MMTF fields as JSON, N, C-alpha, C and O atoms, coordinates in Angstrom:
{
  "mmtfVersion": "1.0.0",
  "mmtfProducer": "UNKNOWN",
  "numBonds": 503,
  "numAtoms": 504,
  "numGroups": 126,
  "numChains": 1,
  "numModels": 1,
  "chainsPerModel": [1],
  "groupsPerChain": [126],
  "chainIdList": ["A"],
  "bondAtomList": [4, 2, 8, 6, 12, 10, 16, 14, 20, 18, 24, 22, 28, 26, 32, 30, 36, 34, 40, 38, 44, 42, 48, 46, 52, 50, 56, 54, 60, 58, 64, 62, 68, 66, 72, 70, 76, 74, 80, 78, 84, 82, 88, 86, 92, 90, 96, 94, 100, 98, 104, 102, 108, 106, 112, 110, 116, 114, 120, 118, 124, 122, 128, 126, 132, 130, 136, 134, 140, 138, 144, 142, 148, 146, 152, 150, 156, 154, 160, 158, 164, 162, 168, 166, 172, 170, 176, 174, 180, 178, 184, 182, 188, 186, 192, 190, 196, 194, 200, 198, 204, 202, 208, 206, 212, 210, 216, 214, 220, 218, 224, 222, 228, 226, 232, 230, 236, 234, 240, 238, 244, 242, 248, 246, 252, 250, 256, 254, 260, 258, 264, 262, 268, 266, 272, 270, 276, 274, 280, 278, 284, 282, 288, 286, 292, 290, 296, 294, 300, 298, 304, 302, 308, 306, 312, 310, 316, 314, 320, 318, 324, 322, 328, 326, 332, 330, 336, 334, 340, 338, 344, 342, 348, 346, 352, 350, 356, 354, 360, 358, 364, 362, 368, 366, 372, 370, 376, 374, 380, 378, 384, 382, 388, 386, 392, 390, 396, 394, 400, 398, 404, 402, 408, 406, 412, 410, 416, 414, 420, 418, 424, 422, 428, 426, 432, 430, 436, 434, 440, 438, 444, 442, 448, 446, 452, 450, 456, 454, 460, 458, 464, 462, 468, 466, 472, 470, 476, 474, 480, 478, 484, 482, 488, 486, 492, 490, 496, 494, 500, 498],
  "bondOrderList": [1, 1, 1, 1, 1, 1, 1, 1, 1, 1, 1, 1, 1, 1, 1, 1, 1, 1, 1, 1, 1, 1, 1, 1, 1, 1, 1, 1, 1, 1, 1, 1, 1, 1, 1, 1, 1, 1, 1, 1, 1, 1, 1, 1, 1, 1, 1, 1, 1, 1, 1, 1, 1, 1, 1, 1, 1, 1, 1, 1, 1, 1, 1, 1, 1, 1, 1, 1, 1, 1, 1, 1, 1, 1, 1, 1, 1, 1, 1, 1, 1, 1, 1, 1, 1, 1, 1, 1, 1, 1, 1, 1, 1, 1, 1, 1, 1, 1, 1, 1, 1, 1, 1, 1, 1, 1, 1, 1, 1, 1, 1, 1, 1, 1, 1, 1, 1, 1, 1, 1, 1, 1, 1, 1, 1],
  "groupList": [{"groupName": "MET", "atomNameList": ["N", "CA", "C", "O"], "elementList": ["N", "C", "C", "O"], "formalChargeList": [0, 0, 0, 0], "bondAtomList": [1, 0, 2, 1, 3, 2], "bondOrderList": [1, 1, 2], "singleLetterCode": "M", "chemCompType": "L-PEPTIDE LINKING"}, {"groupName": "LYS", "atomNameList": ["N", "CA", "C", "O"], "elementList": ["N", "C", "C", "O"], "formalChargeList": [0, 0, 0, 0], "bondAtomList": [1, 0, 2, 1, 3, 2], "bondOrderList": [1, 1, 2], "singleLetterCode": "K", "chemCompType": "L-PEPTIDE LINKING"}, {"groupName": "PRO", "atomNameList": ["N", "CA", "C", "O"], "elementList": ["N", "C", "C", "O"], "formalChargeList": [0, 0, 0, 0], "bondAtomList": [1, 0, 2, 1, 3, 2], "bondOrderList": [1, 1, 2], "singleLetterCode": "P", "chemCompType": "L-PEPTIDE LINKING"}, {"groupName": "LEU", "atomNameList": ["N", "CA", "C", "O"], "elementList": ["N", "C", "C", "O"], "formalChargeList": [0, 0, 0, 0], "bondAtomList": [1, 0, 2, 1, 3, 2], "bondOrderList": [1, 1, 2], "singleLetterCode": "L", "chemCompType": "L-PEPTIDE LINKING"}, {"groupName": "THR", "atomNameList": ["N", "CA", "C", "O"], "elementList": ["N", "C", "C", "O"], "formalChargeList": [0, 0, 0, 0], "bondAtomList": [1, 0, 2, 1, 3, 2], "bondOrderList": [1, 1, 2], "singleLetterCode": "T", "chemCompType": "L-PEPTIDE LINKING"}, {"groupName": "ARG", "atomNameList": ["N", "CA", "C", "O"], "elementList": ["N", "C", "C", "O"], "formalChargeList": [0, 0, 0, 0], "bondAtomList": [1, 0, 2, 1, 3, 2], "bondOrderList": [1, 1, 2], "singleLetterCode": "R", "chemCompType": "L-PEPTIDE LINKING"}, {"groupName": "ALA", "atomNameList": ["N", "CA", "C", "O"], "elementList": ["N", "C", "C", "O"], "formalChargeList": [0, 0, 0, 0], "bondAtomList": [1, 0, 2, 1, 3, 2], "bondOrderList": [1, 1, 2], "singleLetterCode": "A", "chemCompType": "L-PEPTIDE LINKING"}, {"groupName": "GLN", "atomNameList": ["N", "CA", "C", "O"], "elementList": ["N", "C", "C", "O"], "formalChargeList": [0, 0, 0, 0], "bondAtomList": [1, 0, 2, 1, 3, 2], "bondOrderList": [1, 1, 2], "singleLetterCode": "Q", "chemCompType": "L-PEPTIDE LINKING"}, {"groupName": "VAL", "atomNameList": ["N", "CA", "C", "O"], "elementList": ["N", "C", "C", "O"], "formalChargeList": [0, 0, 0, 0], "bondAtomList": [1, 0, 2, 1, 3, 2], "bondOrderList": [1, 1, 2], "singleLetterCode": "V", "chemCompType": "L-PEPTIDE LINKING"}, {"groupName": "ILE", "atomNameList": ["N", "CA", "C", "O"], "elementList": ["N", "C", "C", "O"], "formalChargeList": [0, 0, 0, 0], "bondAtomList": [1, 0, 2, 1, 3, 2], "bondOrderList": [1, 1, 2], "singleLetterCode": "I", "chemCompType": "L-PEPTIDE LINKING"}, {"groupName": "PHE", "atomNameList": ["N", "CA", "C", "O"], "elementList": ["N", "C", "C", "O"], "formalChargeList": [0, 0, 0, 0], "bondAtomList": [1, 0, 2, 1, 3, 2], "bondOrderList": [1, 1, 2], "singleLetterCode": "F", "chemCompType": "L-PEPTIDE LINKING"}, {"groupName": "SER", "atomNameList": ["N", "CA", "C", "O"], "elementList": ["N", "C", "C", "O"], "formalChargeList": [0, 0, 0, 0], "bondAtomList": [1, 0, 2, 1, 3, 2], "bondOrderList": [1, 1, 2], "singleLetterCode": "S", "chemCompType": "L-PEPTIDE LINKING"}, {"groupName": "TYR", "atomNameList": ["N", "CA", "C", "O"], "elementList": ["N", "C", "C", "O"], "formalChargeList": [0, 0, 0, 0], "bondAtomList": [1, 0, 2, 1, 3, 2], "bondOrderList": [1, 1, 2], "singleLetterCode": "Y", "chemCompType": "L-PEPTIDE LINKING"}, {"groupName": "CYS", "atomNameList": ["N", "CA", "C", "O"], "elementList": ["N", "C", "C", "O"], "formalChargeList": [0, 0, 0, 0], "bondAtomList": [1, 0, 2, 1, 3, 2], "bondOrderList": [1, 1, 2], "singleLetterCode": "C", "chemCompType": "L-PEPTIDE LINKING"}, {"groupName": "GLY", "atomNameList": ["N", "CA", "C", "O"], "elementList": ["N", "C", "C", "O"], "formalChargeList": [0, 0, 0, 0], "bondAtomList": [1, 0, 2, 1, 3, 2], "bondOrderList": [1, 1, 2], "singleLetterCode": "G", "chemCompType": "PEPTIDE LINKING"}, {"groupName": "ASP", "atomNameList": ["N", "CA", "C", "O"], "elementList": ["N", "C", "C", "O"], "formalChargeList": [0, 0, 0, 0], "bondAtomList": [1, 0, 2, 1, 3, 2], "bondOrderList": [1, 1, 2], "singleLetterCode": "D", "chemCompType": "L-PEPTIDE LINKING"}, {"groupName": "ASN", "atomNameList": ["N", "CA", "C", "O"], "elementList": ["N", "C", "C", "O"], "formalChargeList": [0, 0, 0, 0], "bondAtomList": [1, 0, 2, 1, 3, 2], "bondOrderList": [1, 1, 2], "singleLetterCode": "N", "chemCompType": "L-PEPTIDE LINKING"}, {"groupName": "GLU", "atomNameList": ["N", "CA", "C", "O"], "elementList": ["N", "C", "C", "O"], "formalChargeList": [0, 0, 0, 0], "bondAtomList": [1, 0, 2, 1, 3, 2], "bondOrderList": [1, 1, 2], "singleLetterCode": "E", "chemCompType": "L-PEPTIDE LINKING"}, {"groupName": "TRP", "atomNameList": ["N", "CA", "C", "O"], "elementList": ["N", "C", "C", "O"], "formalChargeList": [0, 0, 0, 0], "bondAtomList": [1, 0, 2, 1, 3, 2], "bondOrderList": [1, 1, 2], "singleLetterCode": "W", "chemCompType": "L-PEPTIDE LINKING"}],
  "groupTypeList": [0, 1, 1, 2, 3, 4, 5, 6, 6, 7, 8, 3, 3, 9, 10, 8, 2, 3, 11, 12, 10, 10, 2, 1, 3, 0, 3, 10, 12, 10, 6, 13, 14, 9, 12, 15, 8, 4, 5, 16, 4, 16, 3, 11, 3, 17, 8, 8, 15, 1, 12, 10, 10, 14, 16, 14, 8, 3, 4, 18, 8, 3, 11, 2, 10, 16, 8, 3, 0, 15, 9, 3, 6, 3, 2, 12, 8, 16, 1, 14, 8, 12, 5, 3, 6, 15, 3, 2, 1, 11, 12, 7, 15, 17, 9, 5, 5, 8, 9, 15, 14, 6, 12, 1, 7, 15, 3, 8, 14, 7, 3, 7, 5, 5, 6, 15, 3, 5, 6, 4, 6, 9, 2, 3, 7, 4],
  "groupIdList": [1, 2, 3, 4, 5, 6, 7, 8, 9, 10, 11, 12, 13, 14, 15, 16, 17, 18, 19, 20, 21, 22, 23, 24, 25, 26, 27, 28, 29, 30, 31, 32, 33, 34, 35, 36, 37, 38, 39, 40, 41, 42, 43, 44, 45, 46, 47, 48, 49, 50, 51, 52, 53, 54, 55, 56, 57, 58, 59, 60, 61, 62, 63, 64, 65, 66, 67, 68, 69, 70, 71, 72, 73, 74, 75, 76, 77, 78, 79, 80, 81, 82, 83, 84, 85, 86, 87, 88, 89, 90, 91, 92, 93, 94, 95, 96, 97, 98, 99, 100, 101, 102, 103, 104, 105, 106, 107, 108, 109, 110, 111, 112, 113, 114, 115, 116, 117, 118, 119, 120, 121, 122, 123, 124, 125, 126],
  "secStructList": [7, 2, 2, 2, 2, 2, 2, 2, 2, 2, 0, 0, 0, 0, 0, 2, 2, 2, 2, 2, 2, 7, 2, 2, 2, 2, 2, 2, 2, 2, 2, 2, 2, 2, 2, 2, 2, 6, 6, 7, 6, 6, 7, 7, 2, 2, 2, 2, 2, 2, 2, 2, 2, 1, 6, 6, 2, 2, 2, 2, 2, 6, 2, 2, 2, 2, 2, 2, 2, 2, 2, 2, 6, 6, 6, 7, 7, 7, 7, 1, 1, 7, 7, 4, 4, 4, 1, 7, 2, 2, 2, 2, 2, 2, 2, 2, 2, 2, 2, 2, 2, 2, 2, 2, 6, 6, 2, 2, 2, 2, 2, 2, 2, 2, 2, 2, 2, 2, 2, 2, 2, 1, 7, 7, 7, 7],
  "xCoordList": [-44.817, -44.799, -44.025, -43.423, -44.043, -43.386, -41.858, -41.183, -41.328, -39.878, -39.255, -38.259, -39.815, -39.234, -39.313, -38.409, -40.387, -40.508, -39.467, -38.902, -39.218, -38.198, -36.828, -36.049, -36.524, -35.232, -35.076, -34.019, -36.12, -36.069, -35.859, -35.107, -36.516, -36.346, -34.924, -34.34, -34.362, -32.986, -32.028, -31.139, -32.209, -31.323, -31.471, -30.473, -32.7, -32.924, -32.509, -31.944, -32.779, -32.526, -31.12, -30.627, -30.481, -29.177, -28.065, -27.112, -28.187, -27.073, -26.867, -25.729, -27.937, -27.787, -27.11, -26.156, -27.56, -26.849, -25.39, -24.503, -25.144, -23.76, -22.904, -21.752, -23.46, -22.724, -22.477, -21.453, -23.411, -23.244, -22.154, -21.299, -22.19, -21.243, -19.889, -18.869, -19.872, -18.636, -18.504, -18.525, -18.368, -18.389, -17.213, -17.398, -16.029, -14.866, -14.975, -14.642, -15.435, -15.598, -16.649, -16.436, -17.765, -18.822, -18.37, -18.735, -17.596, -17.06, -16.117, -16.141, -15.285, -14.381, -15.171, -14.866, -16.189, -17.012, -17.758, -17.88, -18.252, -18.964, -18.018, -18.395, -16.801, -15.817, -15.451, -15.389, -15.208, -14.895, -16.07, -15.879, -17.286, -18.477, -18.678, -19.031, -18.455, -18.585, -17.589, -17.942, -16.326, -15.317, -15.748, -15.655, -16.214, -16.572, -17.762, -17.741, -18.783, -19.987, -19.731, -20.367, -18.823, -18.555, -17.76, -17.594, -17.265, -16.583, -17.569, -17.152, -18.863, -19.883, -19.973, -19.933, -20.093, -20.187, -21.582, -21.733, -22.591, -23.967, -24.452, -25.477, -23.717, -24.031, -25.303, -25.437, -26.222, -27.467, -27.883, -27.278, -28.908, -29.423, -29.935, -29.807, -30.512, -31.016, -29.873, -30.003, -28.752, -27.582, -27.046, -26.721, -26.952, -26.466, -27.411, -26.965, -28.71, -29.706, -29.578, -29.577, -29.468, -29.33, -28.01, -27.951, -26.961, -25.645, -25.645, -25.174, -26.163, -26.103, -27.263, -27.107, -28.42, -29.582, -30.195, -30.91, -29.942, -30.599, -29.721, -29.078, -29.709, -28.974, -27.464, -26.732, -26.978, -25.543, -24.921, -23.743, -25.699, -25.183, -23.938, -22.974, -23.95, -22.774, -21.581, -20.449, -21.829, -20.76, -20.223, -19.013, -21.112, -20.687, -19.856, -18.853, -20.269, -19.522, -18.123, -17.165, -18.008, -16.712, -15.959, -14.893, -16.475, -15.833, -14.401, -13.572, -14.06, -12.651, -11.733, -10.605, -12.211, -11.428, -11.249, -10.161, -12.307, -12.21, -11.205, -10.418, -11.23, -10.285, -8.86, -7.945, -8.67, -7.346, -6.841, -5.673, -7.702, -7.296, -6.93, -5.992, -7.667, -7.321, -5.955, -5.174, -5.671, -4.377, -3.251, -2.204, -3.458, -2.426, -2.197, -1.106, -3.213, -3.098, -2.461, -2.182, -2.231, -1.61, -0.252, 0.413, 0.205, -0.303, -1.32, -1.719, -1.748, -2.701, -4.109, -4.499, -4.859, -6.241, -7.126, -6.868, -8.169, -9.093, -9.887, -10.657, -9.697, -10.394, -11.81, -12.611, -12.141, -13.467, -13.557, -13.85, -13.308, -13.297, -11.928, -11.488, -11.272, -9.939, -9.979, -10.75, -9.145, -8.925, -7.731, -6.919, -7.632, -6.526, -5.187, -4.231, -5.112, -3.86, -3.468, -2.307, -4.426, -4.128, -3.376, -2.754, -3.429, -2.833, -1.371, -0.941, -0.6, 0.797, 0.889, -0.039, 2.009, 2.204, 1.988, 1.362, 2.501, 2.35, 0.872, 0.455, 0.085, -1.347, -2.055, -2.926, -1.673, -2.263, -2.018, -2.919, -0.777, -0.431, -1.259, -1.752, -1.409, -2.179, -3.65, -4.25, -4.222, -5.626, -5.807, -6.78, -4.873, -4.954, -4.861, -5.559, -3.997, -3.877, -5.195, -5.618, -5.832, -7.103, -8.181, -8.941, -8.25, -9.25, -8.99, -9.925, -7.732, -7.396, -7.761, -8.284, -7.489, -7.843, -9.338, -9.8, -10.105, -11.568, -12.071, -12.995, -11.465, -11.854, -11.474, -12.26, -10.283, -9.824, -10.688, -10.937, -11.142, -11.987, -13.468, -14.31, -13.78, -15.158, -16.078, -17.154, -15.639, -16.418, -17.779, -18.771, -17.829, -19.108, -20.077, -21.252, -19.601, -20.456, -20.939, -22.1, -20.044, -20.437, -21.518, -22.495, -21.34, -22.352, -23.682, -24.744, -23.615, -24.854, -25.571, -26.79, -24.827, -25.453, -26.079, -27.18, -25.387, -25.948, -27.187, -28.162, -27.145, -28.32, -29.502, -30.639, -29.234, -30.308, -30.888, -32.102, -30.014, -30.49, -31.368, -32.411, -30.945, -31.738, -33.073, -34.091, -33.062, -34.315, -35.311, -36.514, -34.831, -35.753, -36.146, -37.206, -35.32, -35.599, -36.574, -37.218, -36.694, -37.568, -38.943, -39.078, -39.954, -41.3, -41.852, -41.642, -42.548, -43.157, -44.439, -45.25, -44.625, -45.856, -46.782, -46.355, -48.031, -48.998, -50.037, -50.931],
  "yCoordList": [-58.204, -56.747, -56.297, -55.223, -57.127, -56.748, -56.741, -55.875, -57.707, -57.826, -56.617, -56.081, -56.169, -54.978, -53.728, -52.892, -53.601, -52.439, -52.502, -51.48, -53.71, -53.885, -53.532, -52.855, -53.99, -53.687, -52.177, -51.609, -51.55, -50.106, -49.349, -48.375, -49.789, -49.138, -49.329, -48.403, -50.523, -50.751, -49.829, -49.232, -49.719, -48.874, -47.416, -46.724, -46.951, -45.541, -45.187, -44.117, -46.059, -45.724, -46.088, -45.5, -47.041, -47.489, -47.158, -46.46, -47.657, -47.564, -46.159, -45.733, -45.453, -44.096, -43.172, -42.487, -43.119, -42.253, -42.674, -41.824, -43.979, -44.431, -44.061, -43.658, -44.196, -43.839, -42.335, -41.895, -41.554, -40.1, -39.656, -38.841, -40.197, -39.765, -40.471, -39.9, -41.699, -42.474, -43.07, -44.292, -42.234, -42.769, -43.709, -44.731, -43.379, -44.228, -45.57, -46.609, -45.549, -46.783, -47.677, -48.881, -47.103, -47.895, -48.414, -49.526, -47.644, -48.109, -49.286, -50.262, -49.187, -50.278, -51.538, -52.623, -51.394, -52.539, -53.116, -54.334, -52.251, -52.718, -53.513, -54.568, -53.024, -53.73, -55.081, -56.092, -55.093, -56.357, -57.321, -58.521, -56.8, -57.633, -58.22, -59.391, -57.407, -57.905, -59.028, -60.066, -58.82, -59.873, -61.128, -62.236, -60.955, -62.094, -62.871, -64.102, -62.173, -62.853, -63.525, -64.532, -62.994, -63.61, -64.904, -65.617, -65.221, -66.495, -67.649, -68.807, -67.373, -68.423, -69.098, -68.439, -70.408, -71.131, -71.031, -71.1, -70.871, -70.77, -69.332, -69.058, -68.424, -67.003, -66.684, -67.022, -66.033, -65.599, -64.287, -63.854, -63.677, -62.432, -62.66, -61.789, -63.827, -64.159, -64.256, -63.794, -64.857, -64.966, -63.579, -63.299, -62.718, -61.349, -60.601, -59.897, -60.753, -60.095, -60.555, -59.731, -61.871, -62.386, -61.95, -61.688, -61.874, -61.5, -60.058, -59.794, -59.141, -57.732, -57.28, -56.337, -57.93, -57.447, -58.462, -58.08, -59.728, -60.76, -61.278, -60.516, -62.588, -63.216, -63.218, -63.72, -62.671, -62.605, -61.277, -61.043, -60.396, -59.068, -59.175, -58.437, -60.084, -60.254, -60.731, -60.31, -61.601, -62.038, -60.852, -60.724, -59.989, -58.797, -57.881, -57.319, -57.735, -56.896, -57.48, -56.734, -58.794, -59.452, -59.68, -60.295, -59.207, -59.455, -58.912, -59.548, -57.771, -57.367, -58.408, -58.614, -59.054, -60.116, -61.291, -61.86, -61.66, -62.739, -62.398, -63.251, -61.164, -60.73, -60.784, -61.235, -60.325, -60.371, -61.806, -62.074, -62.723, -64.129, -64.702, -65.491, -64.306, -64.752, -64.222, -64.939, -62.982, -62.392, -63.083, -63.38, -63.339, -63.993, -65.438, -65.976, -66.066, -67.462, -67.611, -68.729, -66.505, -66.59, -67.256, -67.025, -68.024, -68.293, -69.425, -69.841, -69.931, -71.036, -70.512, -69.502, -71.198, -70.818, -71.972, -73.133, -71.637, -72.664, -73.184, -72.447, -74.445, -75.058, -75.451, -75.734, -75.476, -75.879, -77.386, -77.879, -78.121, -79.589, -80.03, -79.664, -80.822, -81.296, -82.761, -83.545, -83.116, -84.514, -84.985, -84.177, -86.279, -86.836, -86.43, -86.169, -86.376, -86.008, -84.549, -84.185, -83.708, -82.303, -82.109, -81.067, -83.094, -82.981, -83.398, -84.12, -82.941, -83.38, -84.89, -85.513, -85.476, -86.924, -87.502, -88.552, -86.827, -87.361, -87.404, -88.33, -86.422, -86.419, -87.544, -88.219, -87.736, -88.81, -90.163, -90.996, -90.364, -91.634, -91.856, -92.958, -90.801, -90.927, -91.233, -92.075, -90.561, -90.798, -92.222, -92.89, -92.683, -94.07, -95.076, -96.09, -94.808, -95.7, -95.752, -96.824, -94.611, -94.571, -95.331, -96.098, -95.121, -95.82, -97.322, -98.111, -97.725, -99.155, -99.767, -100.88, -99.048, -99.528, -99.691, -100.642, -98.757, -98.846, -100.072, -100.746, -100.362, -101.56, -102.826, -103.772, -102.856, -104.048, -104.329, -105.49, -103.299, -103.467, -103.612, -103.818, -103.507, -103.606, -102.626, -103.001, -101.372, -100.364, -100.103, -99.922, -100.083, -99.833, -100.968, -100.723, -102.199, -103.346, -103.325, -103.628, -102.964, -102.883, -101.826, -102.06, -100.679, -99.62, -100.059, -99.782, -100.743, -101.213, -102.214, -102.144, -103.148, -104.145, -103.473, -103.84, -102.492, -101.789, -100.995, -100.956, -100.362, -99.608, -100.544, -100.204, -101.727, -102.704, -103.188, -103.341, -103.431, -103.875, -102.818, -103.132, -101.578, -100.498, -100.34, -100.054, -100.526, -100.368, -101.464, -101.21, -102.668, -103.739, -103.673, -104.18, -103.056, -102.988, -101.872, -101.938, -100.872, -99.733, -100.008, -100.094, -100.145, -100.391, -99.123, -98.014, -99.314, -98.191, -97.786, -98.638, -96.493, -95.995, -95.499, -94.821, -95.844, -95.384, -94.516, -94.041],
  "zCoordList": [16.227, 16.32, 17.554, 17.559, 18.608, 19.853, 19.716, 20.272, 18.976, 18.84, 18.127, 18.612, 16.985, 16.345, 17.222, 17.198, 17.99, 18.888, 20.004, 20.392, 20.517, 21.55, 21.01, 21.681, 19.794, 19.172, 18.96, 19.235, 18.477, 18.238, 19.549, 19.59, 20.612, 21.917, 22.43, 22.992, 22.24, 22.666, 21.929, 22.536, 20.639, 19.843, 20.267, 20.472, 20.397, 20.723, 22.145, 22.373, 23.096, 24.492, 24.976, 25.939, 24.326, 24.809, 23.82, 24.164, 22.601, 21.664, 21.086, 20.891, 20.818, 20.272, 21.283, 20.913, 22.555, 23.511, 23.733, 23.806, 23.838, 24.009, 22.809, 22.966, 21.613, 20.405, 20.326, 19.804, 20.843, 20.824, 21.8, 21.455, 23.02, 24.038, 23.946, 24.332, 23.442, 23.339, 21.935, 21.784, 20.915, 19.549, 19.248, 18.587, 19.717, 19.429, 20.147, 19.578, 21.376, 22.131, 21.475, 21.333, 21.081, 20.447, 19.081, 18.699, 18.349, 17.077, 17.299, 16.549, 18.34, 18.691, 19.045, 18.55, 19.903, 20.282, 19.084, 18.952, 18.22, 17.028, 16.129, 15.619, 15.931, 15.096, 15.715, 15.015, 17.026, 17.701, 17.616, 17.421, 17.763, 17.686, 16.302, 16.163, 15.276, 13.901, 13.659, 13.1, 14.083, 13.93, 14.687, 14.159, 15.913, 16.768, 16.205, 16.183, 15.757, 15.26, 13.91, 13.601, 13.11, 11.799, 11.923, 10.933, 13.116, 13.309, 13.398, 13.357, 13.519, 13.552, 12.196, 11.157, 12.215, 10.951, 10.349, 9.129, 11.175, 10.678, 10.784, 11.409, 10.176, 10.267, 9.491, 8.315, 10.169, 9.546, 10.213, 11.194, 9.671, 10.236, 11.653, 12.514, 11.891, 13.225, 14.237, 15.37, 13.826, 14.713, 15.044, 16.197, 14.05, 14.27, 15.205, 16.111, 14.987, 15.841, 17.285, 18.2, 17.501, 18.857, 19.491, 20.692, 18.687, 19.203, 19.716, 20.822, 18.931, 19.307, 20.193, 20.97, 20.092, 20.831, 21.77, 22.696, 21.565, 22.361, 23.476, 24.199, 23.597, 24.692, 24.479, 25.332, 23.366, 23.126, 23.516, 23.244, 24.155, 24.503, 25.386, 25.185, 26.358, 27.207, 26.382, 26.624, 25.415, 24.517, 23.739, 23.549, 23.29, 22.559, 23.46, 23.021, 24.707, 25.643, 25.872, 26.073, 25.842, 26.045, 24.74, 24.758, 23.613, 22.325, 22.245, 21.594, 22.868, 22.831, 23.489, 23.04, 24.54, 25.175, 24.218, 24.135, 23.494, 22.509, 21.414, 21.004, 20.945, 19.917, 20.465, 19.775, 21.704, 22.314, 22.425, 22.141, 22.832, 22.941, 21.57, 21.459, 20.526, 19.177, 18.756, 18.132, 19.095, 18.742, 19.502, 18.926, 20.786, 21.587, 21.154, 21.344, 20.577, 20.157, 18.775, 18.341, 18.091, 16.767, 16.877, 17.887, 15.978, 14.631, 14.585, 13.497, 15.73, 15.757, 15.557, 16.143, 14.732, 14.452, 14.908, 14.59, 15.653, 16.121, 14.934, 14.317, 14.621, 13.489, 13.851, 12.961, 15.125, 15.564, 15.722, 16.812, 14.651, 14.687, 14.193, 13.103, 15.02, 14.679, 14.292, 14.845, 13.344, 13.003, 13.821, 14.271, 14.006, 14.785, 14.18, 14.91, 12.862, 12.183, 12.429, 12.243, 12.845, 13.119, 14.43, 14.64, 15.302, 16.63, 16.606, 15.706, 17.603, 17.7, 17.891, 18.406, 17.476, 17.507, 18.911, 19.055, 19.942, 21.303, 21.712, 22.407, 21.293, 21.594, 20.84, 21.389, 19.58, 18.787, 19.452, 19.548, 19.91, 20.562, 21.827, 22.069, 22.63, 23.866, 23.582, 24.249, 22.609, 22.255, 21.748, 22.097, 20.929, 20.433, 21.579, 21.565, 22.581, 23.74, 24.525, 24.958, 24.703, 25.437, 24.672, 25.263, 23.36, 22.55, 22.561, 22.703, 22.413, 22.455, 23.807, 23.863, 24.889, 26.226, 26.387, 27.017, 25.814, 25.888, 25.139, 25.594, 23.991, 23.241, 23.994, 24.048, 24.574, 25.298, 26.524, 26.848, 27.2, 28.375, 28.007, 28.882, 26.729, 26.238, 26.975, 27.441, 27.074, 27.81, 27.173, 27.879, 25.856, 25.19, 25.489, 25.762, 25.441, 25.75, 27.19, 27.464, 28.117, 29.521, 29.73, 30.442, 29.115, 29.237, 28.639, 29.196, 27.506, 26.87, 27.759, 27.913, 28.348, 29.229, 30.449, 30.859, 31.033, 32.2, 31.82, 32.57, 30.654, 30.204, 29.97, 30.296, 29.404, 29.169, 30.497, 30.628, 31.487, 32.802, 33.453, 34.026, 33.364, 33.969, 33.259, 33.889, 31.957, 31.191, 31.571, 31.617, 31.841, 32.215, 33.666, 34.03, 34.528, 35.954, 36.313, 37.36, 35.487, 35.784, 35.168, 33.947, 36.017, 35.457, 34.822, 35.314, 33.741, 33.052, 33.752, 34.115, 33.942, 34.561, 33.46, 32.526, 33.584, 32.582, 33.189, 32.489]
}
């Protein structure tokens, strides 16, 4: 019951007066916010609520900056997760060299051995 009352108070005390005195600015921010929040892959009503009223308010305030950065980055679109084939050839080569070096130096094995040593050296407290 507390959460809906808090949301209603925020809308009545903050957003309604701002929308009344600065309707074009609030419309602009609302449009930028809608664009920004719809870029989420797991979009739900809860995400929208948190974005506009919860801990995402600062993100919403900065949404025009996010939109500007998206426009300046055109024609490139952030895929979120990239495959190695999506990257330029020189980047692919460098990543392959780093991975090959890690295998040659057996970095994963070294980390595992150190983790095992630390696990046996630390006595368990009960």
